[in-house]
N, C-alpha and C positions, 0 to 999 in steps of 0.2 A: 577624317576627323569625326564625322557623324557616327561611324562605326565604333570609334573609341569611346565617344560619349555614351552610346547605347550600352556598351560593355561595362562602363563604369557605373551606370545607373543599376544595371542588373546585378553587379557585384555588391553594390551598397544594399540593395534589397535583400539579397541572399544573407548577408551578415546581420541585417537589422531584424529579420524575421525570427521570432522566438522558436525554440525547439518544439516540434510537434508532439513529442512524448517524452516524459521523464520518469524513469523508474524510481521507486521509493525504497529505501533500505532502512529498516527499523529493527529494534530489538524488542521481542515480546518477553515480558516478565510474568511468570505464573505466580501470582500472589494469592493462590487459593490453597485449600488443603487436599486437593485431588489432582491427579495427573491430567494435564492438558493433552488431548490426543489429536485434535483437529482444529484448524483455524481457517475461517473463510472470511474474505474481505471483498466487498462489492461496492461499486460506485453508488452513492446515494441516488435513489430513484430507480435503481434496477430492481426488477421483481423476482430475481432468483440469485442464489449465492454462486459465486465463482468457485473455482476448484480449491481444494485444501492446499494451503501454502506452508503448512508446518511439516518440516522434513522428518522430525523425530518427536516422540512424546517428550513433553516437558514436565518433569516432576515438580511438586510444590517447592517454590523458592527458586527454581531454575529459570534461566533466561536463554533465549535462542534468537539468532538473527533470522529475519525473513525479508524476502524481496517481493515487492508488488510490481510486476512487470506486465501491466495490462495495456500499455500503449496509450493511456489517457493522460491529458494534461489537467488533472483535477487533484484536489487535496481532500475533498470530503468523501469519506467512506463509512459504510456500516461494517461492523465486525461481529462475527459469530464464533464463539469459543465452545468446543465440545469436550466434555470430560469423560474419563474412564468409567465413571459410575452411570453414564447415560444422560447426565444433566448437561445443560448448556446455558450460556449467558450471551446476550446481545448488547452491543454498544453502538448506538446510532449517532450519525452526524459527527464523526470524529475527523478533525483536521490533522491528517498525517504528514503534512508538509512542515508543520510547526514543531514536530517532535522527532527525537531520535529513538525513543523507546515508548512502549505502550504497556501499561500494567493491566493484566486480566485479574479481576478480583471478584469475590463473592458478592 
């Protein structure tokens, strides 16, 4: 009986524990007049940009799905968009858990 109780408690804890990591899936909308060529998304507080997650260039007005698969259980990210003309835009402290799309704008 004691073994059964221990197993039941272990099973309850297993299902009550939240997931350790959740991937985020959003759509990036290029609302600029220049091709979007790179997109970097890093956890707030990180001192460097993660890898480029944009699979193809996004022309002005185009949208593209992106996945953030960094293994973190966080919602707050900094975003850096790089354009074909060499310019870039940064968007700080973005809560990406509350949105399904993100607009890159001038």
